[in-house]
LUMDO-122356 format. One line per 10 residues: number of its first residue (from 1); their letters; for each residue x, y, z of C-alpha. Coordinates in Angstrom, 2 decimals. Layout:
NUM> a> X/Y/Z ~ ...
end
This chain:
1> manlpnnrkl> -19.91/25.17/5.75 ~ -21.00/21.73/4.46 ~ -24.59/21.12/3.45 ~ -25.56/18.19/5.57 ~ -27.95/15.36/4.61 ~ -30.53/14.21/7.08 ~ -28.70/10.91/7.60 ~ -29.70/9.85/11.10 ~ -26.90/7.22/11.51 ~ -24.32/9.95/10.62
11> ldwveecral> -25.79/12.78/12.65 ~ -26.47/10.57/15.66 ~ -22.90/9.11/15.57 ~ -21.22/12.47/15.32 ~ -23.32/13.81/18.25 ~ -22.46/10.72/20.27 ~ -18.79/11.25/19.64 ~ -19.00/14.94/20.36 ~ -20.60/14.18/23.74 ~ -17.97/11.59/24.49
21> mapdtvewid> -14.83/13.54/23.58 ~ -16.10/17.09/24.35 ~ -14.43/19.21/21.64 ~ -14.87/23.02/21.85 ~ -16.29/23.05/18.32 ~ -17.19/20.75/15.43 ~ -16.22/21.58/11.96 ~ -17.43/19.67/8.94 ~ -14.97/19.38/5.97 ~ -16.73/20.40/2.73
31> gseeqleqlr> -13.32/20.05/0.68 ~ -13.46/23.40/-0.75 ~ -10.06/25.14/-1.40 ~ -11.20/28.10/0.67 ~ -11.75/25.90/3.73 ~ -8.54/23.82/3.16 ~ -6.57/27.07/3.08 ~ -8.07/28.13/6.36 ~ -7.02/24.91/7.80 ~ -3.45/25.19/6.47
41> travatgemh> -3.19/28.80/7.89 ~ -4.51/27.51/11.24 ~ -2.01/24.69/11.26 ~ 0.88/27.00/10.66 ~ -0.38/29.30/13.43 ~ -0.43/26.42/15.93 ~ 2.89/25.18/14.76 ~ 1.35/21.90/13.64 ~ 2.72/22.52/10.10 ~ 5.25/24.80/8.52
51> rlnpellpgc> 4.64/26.39/5.11 ~ 7.53/25.71/2.74 ~ 9.01/27.89/-0.01 ~ 6.02/28.75/-2.25 ~ 8.24/29.38/-5.28 ~ 10.36/26.12/-5.00 ~ 7.63/23.85/-3.43 ~ 4.27/25.52/-4.19 ~ 1.45/24.43/-1.93 ~ 3.86/22.24/0.21
61> yyhrshpsdv> 4.04/21.94/4.01 ~ 6.29/20.40/6.61 ~ 4.90/18.27/9.55 ~ 6.64/16.51/12.44 ~ 5.07/13.61/14.41 ~ 5.86/12.86/18.01 ~ 9.31/10.99/18.24 ~ 7.47/7.83/19.66 ~ 4.96/7.91/16.80 ~ 6.68/7.39/13.53
71> arvedrtfic> 5.31/4.14/12.02 ~ 2.39/1.73/11.96 ~ 2.11/-0.14/15.29 ~ 1.26/-3.72/14.42 ~ 1.53/-4.84/18.02 ~ -1.26/-2.28/18.91 ~ -3.52/-3.08/16.03 ~ -6.43/-5.34/16.75 ~ -9.24/-7.18/14.99 ~ -12.24/-7.17/17.44
81> tddpaeagpt> -14.50/-10.13/17.03 ~ -16.51/-12.22/19.47 ~ -14.93/-15.45/18.18 ~ -11.10/-15.33/18.09 ~ -11.10/-17.76/15.20 ~ -12.71/-15.05/13.02 ~ -9.53/-12.94/13.51 ~ -7.29/-15.90/12.90 ~ -3.80/-16.76/14.04 ~ -2.01/-13.83/12.29
91> nnhmtpaear> -3.97/-10.94/13.83 ~ -4.02/-9.53/17.39 ~ -7.49/-10.13/18.81 ~ -9.71/-8.49/21.37 ~ -13.45/-9.05/21.80 ~ -15.54/-5.93/21.00 ~ -16.64/-5.78/24.71 ~ -12.96/-6.01/25.91 ~ -11.96/-3.32/23.40 ~ -14.71/-0.90/24.40
101> akvlplyrgc> -14.11/-1.37/28.07 ~ -10.41/-0.85/27.65 ~ -10.36/2.02/25.10 ~ -13.56/3.94/25.46 ~ -12.34/5.74/28.73 ~ -9.29/6.99/26.74 ~ -11.69/8.89/24.50 ~ -13.71/10.48/27.28 ~ -13.03/14.29/27.20 ~ -9.96/13.87/25.06
111> mkgrimyvvp> -10.77/16.69/22.70 ~ -11.36/19.38/25.32 ~ -9.84/22.61/24.02 ~ -9.75/21.17/20.50 ~ -11.71/21.17/17.25 ~ -13.30/17.95/16.11 ~ -13.18/17.78/12.33 ~ -15.68/15.62/10.37 ~ -14.15/14.37/7.17 ~ -16.62/12.58/4.82
121> fsmgpigspf> -14.65/10.67/2.23 ~ -15.01/8.15/-0.67 ~ -12.64/5.26/-1.26 ~ -12.70/5.05/-5.00 ~ -14.38/7.43/-7.47 ~ -17.53/8.96/-5.88 ~ -20.62/6.93/-7.07 ~ -18.59/4.14/-8.61 ~ -19.87/0.63/-8.09 ~ -16.35/-0.09/-6.69
131> skigveltds> -16.52/2.61/-4.08 ~ -17.33/2.86/-0.39 ~ -18.01/5.89/1.90 ~ -16.34/6.56/5.23 ~ -16.47/9.40/7.60 ~ -13.49/10.16/9.91 ~ -13.63/12.21/13.03 ~ -10.28/13.70/14.11 ~ -8.74/16.48/16.17 ~ -5.62/16.70/13.91
141> iyvalsmcim> -5.51/19.35/11.18 ~ -2.66/17.20/9.64 ~ -5.00/14.18/9.40 ~ -7.94/16.29/8.11 ~ -5.68/17.80/5.33 ~ -4.04/14.49/4.52 ~ -7.41/12.80/4.15 ~ -8.29/15.47/1.66 ~ -5.14/14.47/-0.39 ~ -5.51/10.68/0.06
151> tragqavldq> -9.19/10.37/-0.62 ~ -12.08/12.13/-2.37 ~ -13.37/14.22/0.55 ~ -15.98/16.77/1.23 ~ -19.45/17.94/0.12 ~ -19.63/15.70/-2.94 ~ -19.31/12.64/-0.66 ~ -22.18/13.90/1.65 ~ -24.33/14.38/-1.39 ~ -23.56/10.88/-2.56
161> lgdegdfvpc> -24.25/9.55/0.95 ~ -27.68/11.21/1.08 ~ -30.28/10.62/3.87 ~ -30.23/6.76/3.66 ~ -26.62/5.95/2.61 ~ -24.38/3.77/4.75 ~ -20.79/4.56/5.69 ~ -17.82/3.23/7.77 ~ -17.43/5.20/10.95 ~ -13.68/6.01/11.56
171> lhakgtlsak> -12.97/7.57/14.97 ~ -9.52/9.09/15.45 ~ -8.16/11.21/18.32 ~ -4.58/12.28/19.04 ~ -5.30/11.89/22.76 ~ -2.03/12.27/24.78 ~ 0.02/10.46/22.15 ~ 0.85/7.88/24.97 ~ 2.55/4.97/23.37 ~ 1.32/2.51/26.07
181> dryilhfpad> -2.32/3.61/25.42 ~ -2.07/3.60/21.60 ~ -4.68/1.45/20.02 ~ -5.84/0.83/16.38 ~ -9.01/-1.28/16.55 ~ -11.16/-2.70/13.80 ~ -14.74/-3.97/14.47 ~ -15.62/-6.07/11.36 ~ -19.26/-6.81/12.66 ~ -20.30/-3.17/12.58
191> qsiwsinsgy> -17.56/-2.11/10.05 ~ -16.16/0.59/12.26 ~ -12.54/1.67/13.15 ~ -11.08/3.33/16.27 ~ -7.63/4.90/16.62 ~ -6.24/6.75/19.68 ~ -2.98/8.28/20.82 ~ -1.25/8.31/17.40 ~ -0.98/11.13/14.88 ~ 1.21/9.11/12.48
201> ggnallgkkc> -0.31/8.69/9.02 ~ -0.46/4.84/8.84 ~ -2.32/4.73/12.25 ~ -4.42/7.90/11.87 ~ -5.38/8.23/8.09 ~ -7.99/5.57/8.60 ~ -9.09/5.41/5.00 ~ -5.69/3.76/4.09 ~ -4.84/0.33/5.52 ~ -7.47/0.30/8.18
211> falriasvlg> -10.51/0.81/5.89 ~ -9.04/0.02/2.31 ~ -7.61/-3.26/3.41 ~ -8.64/-4.59/6.82 ~ -12.32/-3.63/6.78 ~ -12.64/-3.76/2.97 ~ -11.24/-7.32/2.94 ~ -14.06/-8.33/5.24 ~ -16.52/-6.55/2.93 ~ -15.06/-8.07/-0.19
221> rkegwmaehm> -15.35/-11.56/1.17 ~ -18.99/-10.92/2.14 ~ -19.93/-9.17/-1.20 ~ -17.86/-11.25/-3.64 ~ -14.93/-8.92/-4.49 ~ -11.36/-8.45/-3.37 ~ -9.39/-5.79/-1.51 ~ -5.64/-6.31/-1.99 ~ -2.28/-4.73/-1.12 ~ -1.50/-4.28/-4.83
231> livgienpeg> -0.23/-1.67/-7.17 ~ -1.98/-1.14/-10.48 ~ 0.06/-0.31/-13.59 ~ -0.75/-0.01/-17.37 ~ 1.75/-0.92/-20.00 ~ 1.20/0.82/-23.38 ~ 2.77/-0.80/-26.42 ~ 3.84/1.03/-29.63 ~ 0.37/0.33/-31.14 ~ -1.20/2.29/-28.39
241> evryiaaafp> -2.86/-0.66/-26.59 ~ -2.71/-0.59/-22.78 ~ -2.74/-3.72/-20.74 ~ -2.95/-3.70/-16.95 ~ -1.15/-5.59/-14.15 ~ -1.96/-5.80/-10.51 ~ 1.02/-6.61/-8.34 ~ 1.74/-7.41/-4.74 ~ 5.15/-6.95/-3.03 ~ 6.19/-7.06/0.63
251> sacgktnlam> 7.90/-3.86/1.86 ~ 11.48/-3.15/0.42 ~ 10.75/-5.16/-2.65 ~ 10.35/-2.39/-5.29 ~ 6.65/-1.89/-5.28 ~ 6.63/1.95/-5.70 ~ 9.38/1.83/-8.39 ~ 7.34/-0.65/-10.34 ~ 4.11/1.30/-10.01 ~ 5.93/4.41/-11.56
261> lippevyqkk> 8.43/2.37/-13.80 ~ 10.26/4.32/-16.51 ~ 10.97/1.96/-19.42 ~ 14.61/1.42/-20.68 ~ 15.64/3.84/-23.52 ~ 15.37/0.96/-26.04 ~ 11.68/0.55/-25.14 ~ 11.07/4.31/-25.04 ~ 12.25/4.76/-28.50 ~ 9.95/2.16/-29.73
271> gykvwtvgdd> 6.99/3.97/-28.13 ~ 6.43/2.04/-24.92 ~ 4.81/3.87/-22.04 ~ 3.97/2.98/-18.42 ~ 0.97/4.48/-16.67 ~ 0.28/4.55/-12.91 ~ -3.21/3.70/-11.70 ~ -2.19/3.05/-8.10 ~ 0.93/2.39/-6.08 ~ -0.45/0.54/-2.99
281> iawlrigddg> -4.06/-0.74/-2.87 ~ -6.36/-2.37/-5.44 ~ -10.08/-3.26/-5.15 ~ -11.00/-5.88/-7.67 ~ -14.47/-6.86/-9.02 ~ -15.81/-9.00/-11.78 ~ -16.96/-6.98/-14.75 ~ -20.03/-7.60/-16.92 ~ -17.66/-9.14/-19.58 ~ -16.45/-11.73/-17.04
291> rlyatnpeyg> -12.91/-10.12/-16.60 ~ -11.45/-8.96/-13.31 ~ -11.37/-5.22/-13.00 ~ -9.30/-3.17/-10.62 ~ -9.62/0.30/-9.09 ~ -7.30/2.26/-6.89 ~ -9.50/3.34/-3.85 ~ -7.12/6.12/-3.03 ~ -6.51/9.56/-4.42 ~ -2.94/10.26/-3.43
301> ffgvvpgtsa> 0.36/8.75/-2.48 ~ 1.57/8.15/1.10 ~ 5.24/7.24/0.18 ~ 8.40/6.65/2.12 ~ 10.82/9.47/1.33 ~ 14.35/8.28/2.03 ~ 16.03/6.92/-1.12 ~ 13.56/8.73/-3.42 ~ 15.60/10.78/-6.02 ~ 15.68/11.80/-9.58
311> ktnpnalaat> 17.74/8.61/-10.20 ~ 15.81/5.96/-8.28 ~ 12.14/7.17/-8.91 ~ 11.94/10.55/-10.89 ~ 8.13/10.19/-11.16 ~ 7.65/9.91/-7.50 ~ 10.03/12.82/-6.83 ~ 8.12/14.94/-9.42 ~ 4.82/14.07/-7.60 ~ 6.24/15.67/-4.46
321> qkntiftnvv> 7.04/18.99/-5.77 ~ 3.57/20.56/-5.45 ~ 0.74/20.31/-2.93 ~ 2.56/17.82/-0.68 ~ 2.78/17.38/3.04 ~ 6.31/16.18/4.10 ~ 6.59/14.31/7.49 ~ 9.73/13.86/9.49 ~ 12.26/14.85/6.89 ~ 15.03/17.48/7.12
331> rnldnntvww> 14.12/21.11/6.87 ~ 16.56/23.28/5.06 ~ 16.50/26.62/6.75 ~ 18.51/28.47/4.09 ~ 15.70/28.25/1.45 ~ 12.86/26.83/3.39 ~ 12.74/23.54/1.53 ~ 13.15/19.86/2.55 ~ 15.98/17.24/2.18 ~ 16.45/13.56/2.98
341> egldknppvh> 19.04/10.84/2.78 ~ 19.23/9.60/-0.83 ~ 17.79/12.64/-2.40 ~ 21.13/14.14/-3.57 ~ 24.66/14.69/-2.30 ~ 24.02/18.30/-1.17 ~ 22.60/18.14/2.28 ~ 21.86/21.46/3.91 ~ 24.41/23.08/6.15 ~ 21.79/24.99/8.14
351> gedwlgnpwd> 18.99/22.40/8.66 ~ 16.73/20.97/11.32 ~ 16.55/17.30/11.59 ~ 13.24/15.39/11.92 ~ 13.30/16.07/15.69 ~ 13.65/19.77/15.22 ~ 17.39/19.94/16.29 ~ 19.95/21.94/14.37 ~ 21.48/19.74/11.72 ~ 24.51/20.25/9.47
361> gttattkgaq> 24.50/17.54/6.85 ~ 28.13/18.06/5.97 ~ 29.27/17.08/9.46 ~ 26.28/15.18/10.96 ~ 26.87/11.71/12.31 ~ 23.18/11.02/12.70 ~ 20.62/10.74/9.89 ~ 18.57/13.90/9.48 ~ 15.23/12.31/8.11 ~ 13.48/9.60/9.98
371> pnsrftspla> 13.89/6.26/8.07 ~ 10.17/6.01/7.69 ~ 9.65/9.73/6.90 ~ 6.85/10.26/4.42 ~ 5.30/12.37/1.58 ~ 1.55/12.78/1.11 ~ 0.98/13.93/-2.47 ~ -2.05/14.05/-4.86 ~ -2.06/11.27/-7.41 ~ -2.85/13.80/-10.10
381> gcpcvsdkfd> 0.60/15.40/-9.53 ~ 2.38/12.27/-10.85 ~ 3.77/12.79/-14.47 ~ 2.98/9.11/-15.33 ~ -0.58/8.97/-13.78 ~ -3.03/6.97/-15.92 ~ -6.02/8.79/-17.45 ~ -8.01/5.77/-16.02 ~ -7.12/6.34/-12.41 ~ -10.51/8.03/-11.86
391> dpngvpisai> -12.47/5.68/-14.09 ~ -15.61/4.44/-12.17 ~ -15.41/1.15/-13.96 ~ -11.81/0.41/-13.17 ~ -9.28/-1.24/-15.60 ~ -9.26/-4.86/-16.86 ~ -6.46/-6.95/-15.29 ~ -4.43/-9.18/-17.56 ~ -1.93/-10.44/-15.02 ~ -1.51/-10.66/-11.22
401> vfggrrarta> 2.11/-10.52/-10.17 ~ 3.62/-11.54/-6.76 ~ 7.16/-10.48/-5.92 ~ 9.49/-11.31/-3.16 ~ 13.19/-10.67/-2.27 ~ 14.91/-14.01/-2.32 ~ 18.76/-14.36/-2.87 ~ 18.97/-17.85/-4.11 ~ 15.53/-19.60/-4.35 ~ 13.05/-18.01/-6.66
411> plvfesfdwe> 13.99/-17.46/-10.37 ~ 13.56/-14.10/-12.02 ~ 10.01/-14.93/-13.22 ~ 7.72/-17.89/-13.41 ~ 4.10/-18.35/-14.38 ~ 1.66/-20.36/-12.31 ~ 0.13/-23.44/-13.90 ~ -3.42/-22.34/-13.13 ~ -5.46/-20.09/-10.73 ~ -5.29/-22.57/-7.90
421> hgvfvgsals> -1.56/-22.91/-8.25 ~ -1.27/-19.15/-8.49 ~ -3.14/-18.68/-5.16 ~ -0.61/-21.14/-3.63 ~ 2.25/-19.10/-5.12 ~ 0.82/-15.93/-3.59 ~ 0.30/-17.74/-0.14 ~ 4.11/-18.62/-0.26 ~ 5.20/-15.05/-0.93 ~ 8.22/-14.23/1.23
431> settaatmga> 11.26/-12.04/1.55 ~ 14.51/-12.44/3.32 ~ 17.17/-10.29/4.87 ~ 20.49/-10.75/3.01 ~ 23.38/-11.27/5.23 ~ 26.78/-9.55/4.78 ~ 28.51/-12.96/4.69 ~ 29.17/-14.15/1.12 ~ 26.42/-16.37/-0.15 ~ 24.65/-16.51/3.21
441> vgvvrrdpma> 20.87/-16.36/3.33 ~ 19.01/-14.26/5.89 ~ 15.83/-14.97/7.70 ~ 12.72/-15.69/5.59 ~ 9.63/-13.54/6.48 ~ 6.53/-14.97/5.04 ~ 3.93/-12.38/3.85 ~ 1.18/-14.09/1.94 ~ -0.11/-11.87/-0.94 ~ 1.70/-9.03/0.94
451> mlpfcgynmg> -1.43/-9.02/3.13 ~ -0.19/-10.48/6.40 ~ -0.54/-7.29/8.47 ~ -3.62/-6.10/6.51 ~ -6.14/-8.96/6.25 ~ -9.07/-8.11/8.52 ~ -10.19/-11.67/9.12 ~ -8.76/-15.28/9.39 ~ -6.07/-15.66/6.72 ~ -7.16/-19.35/6.18
461> dyfghwmemg> -10.53/-18.02/5.14 ~ -8.76/-15.32/3.06 ~ -6.97/-18.02/0.99 ~ -10.38/-19.72/0.55 ~ -11.84/-16.45/-0.72 ~ -9.20/-16.35/-3.48 ~ -10.05/-19.92/-4.38 ~ -13.72/-19.05/-4.55 ~ -13.09/-15.99/-6.62 ~ -11.26/-18.23/-9.15
471> kkieklptif> -14.50/-20.19/-9.73 ~ -16.51/-16.98/-10.36 ~ -14.15/-15.07/-12.63 ~ -14.99/-16.27/-16.28 ~ -11.80/-14.84/-17.83 ~ -9.12/-15.35/-15.25 ~ -6.00/-13.19/-15.12 ~ -2.73/-15.29/-15.22 ~ -0.73/-15.24/-12.00 ~ 3.05/-14.80/-12.00
481> hvnwfrqneq> 5.92/-14.51/-9.50 ~ 8.94/-12.35/-9.93 ~ 12.21/-11.90/-8.02 ~ 14.33/-8.88/-8.96 ~ 16.80/-9.72/-6.18 ~ 18.37/-13.10/-7.16 ~ 22.17/-13.13/-6.30 ~ 25.15/-15.21/-7.43 ~ 27.51/-17.07/-5.03 ~ 29.49/-13.80/-4.37
491> geylwpgfgd> 26.27/-12.03/-3.26 ~ 26.07/-9.79/-6.32 ~ 22.66/-9.01/-7.89 ~ 22.28/-10.74/-11.13 ~ 19.42/-8.61/-12.56 ~ 19.73/-4.77/-13.00 ~ 16.14/-4.08/-11.76 ~ 14.36/-0.69/-11.95 ~ 13.39/0.23/-15.45 ~ 14.76/-2.94/-16.87
501> nmrvlewild> 12.00/-4.85/-15.07 ~ 10.00/-3.85/-18.13 ~ 11.68/-6.63/-19.95 ~ 10.06/-9.19/-17.67 ~ 6.69/-7.44/-17.75 ~ 6.79/-7.67/-21.55 ~ 7.21/-11.51/-21.34 ~ 4.38/-11.67/-18.73 ~ 1.90/-9.80/-20.92 ~ 2.96/-11.78/-24.09
511> rcegkaeavd> 2.39/-14.94/-22.08 ~ -1.15/-13.65/-21.29 ~ -1.81/-13.24/-24.99 ~ -0.15/-16.42/-26.05 ~ 2.66/-14.66/-27.84 ~ 5.56/-16.14/-25.88 ~ 6.66/-19.65/-25.04 ~ 7.50/-21.16/-21.70 ~ 9.16/-24.17/-20.24 ~ 7.64/-26.13/-17.36
521> spvgrlpkke> 9.64/-26.45/-14.20 ~ 8.71/-27.93/-10.74 ~ 7.88/-24.40/-9.47 ~ 6.00/-23.08/-12.52 ~ 6.47/-22.12/-16.13 ~ 9.78/-20.36/-16.92 ~ 10.58/-18.13/-19.93 ~ 13.02/-19.48/-22.54 ~ 16.16/-17.36/-22.19 ~ 15.73/-15.99/-25.64
531> dinlegleis> 12.20/-14.81/-24.81 ~ 13.39/-12.10/-22.45 ~ 14.27/-9.02/-24.59 ~ 17.92/-8.11/-23.53 ~ 18.49/-5.55/-26.37 ~ 20.70/-2.73/-25.06 ~ 21.42/-4.63/-21.79 ~ 24.80/-5.98/-20.90 ~ 24.14/-9.20/-19.05 ~ 26.03/-12.45/-19.57
541> daamdelltv> 24.49/-15.82/-20.76 ~ 25.76/-17.30/-17.42 ~ 23.82/-14.78/-15.48 ~ 20.65/-15.42/-17.35 ~ 21.01/-19.11/-16.90 ~ 21.45/-18.62/-13.15 ~ 18.47/-16.19/-12.99 ~ 16.24/-18.85/-14.52 ~ 17.63/-21.84/-12.55 ~ 15.42/-23.70/-10.07
551> drdlwkqeva> 17.57/-25.25/-7.33 ~ 15.69/-28.36/-6.18 ~ 17.48/-28.75/-2.88 ~ 16.66/-25.16/-1.95 ~ 13.04/-25.58/-2.98 ~ 12.78/-28.72/-0.80 ~ 13.88/-26.59/2.09 ~ 11.19/-24.03/1.00 ~ 8.53/-26.84/1.01 ~ 9.50/-27.70/4.65
561> glrefyakfd> 9.29/-23.99/5.56 ~ 5.81/-23.72/3.98 ~ 4.65/-26.83/5.83 ~ 5.61/-25.16/9.13 ~ 3.94/-21.94/8.12 ~ 0.75/-23.64/7.04 ~ 0.57/-25.50/10.38 ~ -0.51/-22.13/11.90 ~ -3.76/-22.18/10.04 ~ -6.65/-24.43/11.21
571> rlpeemrkql> -8.83/-23.11/8.42 ~ -6.39/-23.73/5.53 ~ -8.28/-24.68/2.41 ~ -7.52/-28.38/1.47 ~ -6.54/-27.26/-2.06 ~ -3.52/-25.38/-0.48 ~ -2.17/-28.55/1.04 ~ -2.69/-30.36/-2.25 ~ -0.74/-27.69/-4.01 ~ 2.12/-28.04/-1.58
581> daleerl> 2.15/-31.85/-1.94 ~ 2.15/-31.44/-5.69 ~ 5.12/-29.12/-5.59 ~ 7.02/-31.59/-3.32 ~ 6.21/-34.39/-5.77 ~ 7.46/-32.33/-8.78 ~ 10.64/-31.67/-7.01
end
């Protein structure tokens, strides 16, 4: 049993929620292995989870979510402010009064017959100047156990909170899992979060996108730091020096692979290593030395499973082999393990698909794993985890990298001219669906800084906050843009990607230290072809030329698209329009 502080805000809130939702009992999570094992045993007894083969997957469990509840629900996610302009044009909005009137009745008595778990958690190392404390109430054992993987949770957090400490209240209830009554609500004014009628991780693990991005972005703006949808990775050179990059990518652009990158053999032989600090979220603060420092507020991975294999991401796969909760994948009944599309070419004959139906992978005409099936794994289980991932001071950032998926427009890599131009580059971040037709270009989806679904306030003000931070950081990181997905006219990828992206990161870091040259183009500074190390790589001169080409006509179309996008924002900083005008002039 947890040793509770005499924190009136915490105790009163827990009692208020107990009275509202009427659980049979209340259980405080102390984070001890003894208590966690009791929860796992209870979850197996209720059928909420299945224990997997302890020899092949030690400490691993299988979980299914409701078939209607398998992904984040952006259309049911709201920023609740009195003034709609505070939420901005890219967020769904409700006033706090409207939200409470609509959603509070859904909570009333919703935990009858259930246990309410109280999960105190820290985003970031406990006691770090970077860190913030939250407390999640939930009636889901899956959520309670997942929060103990994804965050630092339990008694140590309560001790840090003490009698006077503040926290973010996070209220979650499975309710009836009704899709029409599913709501994810954020209240920036009192820094609280409500979630009801979902058990899926992205909607229910409230420390993740809800707290670590939407609420934290509001706190960062207020307190002078940044909460960003960014991986953090360290590149170690043969001399043993480690330099760190923070990078933002929209979905399906190689973010997880970059976070756990394995250098090409030619680099490994020289002694290069890559260290994962975080794969998804970065909190960035200005250090005493004037540099920008980043920490990963999370303690685990919540990764997409399909496509993860020994070939595509061996480090991610290795992280899942112990103490992991798998959600909505195939269960192999022959050996009580799991399988998913893209793992290998040996699907189980006697399996259950993600819906629990009998499934024979050798004859099945439907996929066995849900496309958004997930693994929840401890960060410490990753073979390439950095020894700095728990450092309370974070790591110094040399470069900020934005990356999109563009078939013909963006070159392989370019450097921004300065911080303001870099913010503009981030605001223009986009990806496109590639059409099957030869050379055709799909629909462009703009996702500034990869934060469009996750910014907790008006995105025009968010761009302004980036501009303001640039004035405060004494030693600014350099901002770059990469595009691993450039295609030729036949629709073939020109760059091999995956581990070979290390070659581009090397140029980026050399630029940060003045060791490599660059050539100005209308969109930014491009590498000289000979400055990208191609040793051991079979790629033609013509392909490299095309990878580093800026097509002015396509970029003029890009300017027009950005003008249309910017028209959404009545609070767009003037500097952004100036940057767009300057790009058009250079073109």
